[in-house]
N, C-alpha and C positions, 0 to 999 in steps of 0.2 A: 803348338808353338815351335818355331824353328830353333834348332840348336845353333845355327849360323845362317845368316842371310847375306847374300852377295849383292853387289851393286849392279850386276848384270841381269838380275831377275830370278836367280835360283836360290834355293835354300836346302839345308840338311835337316831331315826329320827322322825321328825314331818311330817305326811302325808300332801300332798298339794291338797287334794281333799276335797270337802264339807263334814263336819262331821268327818274328819280324826282323828284318835287317834294317840298316840305315839307308834312307832314301835321299837322293839328290834330285830335286824336282823343281819345276817352275816353267816360266815362259821368258825367254831371253829378250832383252831390250836392244833393238837395233842401234840406239844411240850409244850403247856400251860395247857392242860387238863390231861396230863400224861396217857391218855387212848385214843385209837382210837375207835370211834363210827362207827358202820357199816353204819349208815345213820343219817340224821338229825332227823328222827323220833325217833331213839334210843336216841339221845342226848336230844330231847324234853322230852321223857318219863323219862330219868334219872333226868333231871332238875325238872320236876314236882314232883318226889319222894323225892328229896333232898333239894329243895329250897322252901321257903314260896311263893306260887303262887297265893295267894289271890289277886283278882283284875286283874289277868293276863289271857288273852285269847290266846291260842296257835293255830297256823295255819301254821305249817311248810310245806314246799314243799319238793320234793325229793332231791333237790339240795341246799336248803338254809333254815336256821332256821328263823322262824317268830313267834313273840309273840307281843301282843298289851296290852297297858295300857291306861287308860283314861287320866292320867296326866303325864307330864314330870317328876315330882318328883317320882312317882311310878315306871316309866320305868327305871329311873336312879338308884333308890334304888334296884330294881330287878337285874339289870345288876351288880351293886356293890356286891350284895349277891352272884351271880354266880362267880364273880372274886375272892371273899374272900374264897369261898368254895374250888376252885381249887388251890388257893395259899396255903391253909392249907395242901392240899394233897401233893403239891410239897415240902413244908417245911418238912413234915413227911418223905419223901423219900430221903432227903439230908443227 
């Protein structure tokens, strides 16, 4: 179960393996990002350039976005920052 789910299609989860970190993962919705990314790698690169990624480790796969944070607080803050960025973009386009 997600600790936080976002409107853009990502969630924050605690890994269930020994030494697991907090994971931000999912598939972004074009309707919420206002832009279609060609792949999760493109989305990852975009986020790295636009959002404060300090303390975040990226490890996306071809079909799904993955990023890791050491604490739940950092993972949720990172996800909130992504959501806020895309909300600003949507608001500008209205």
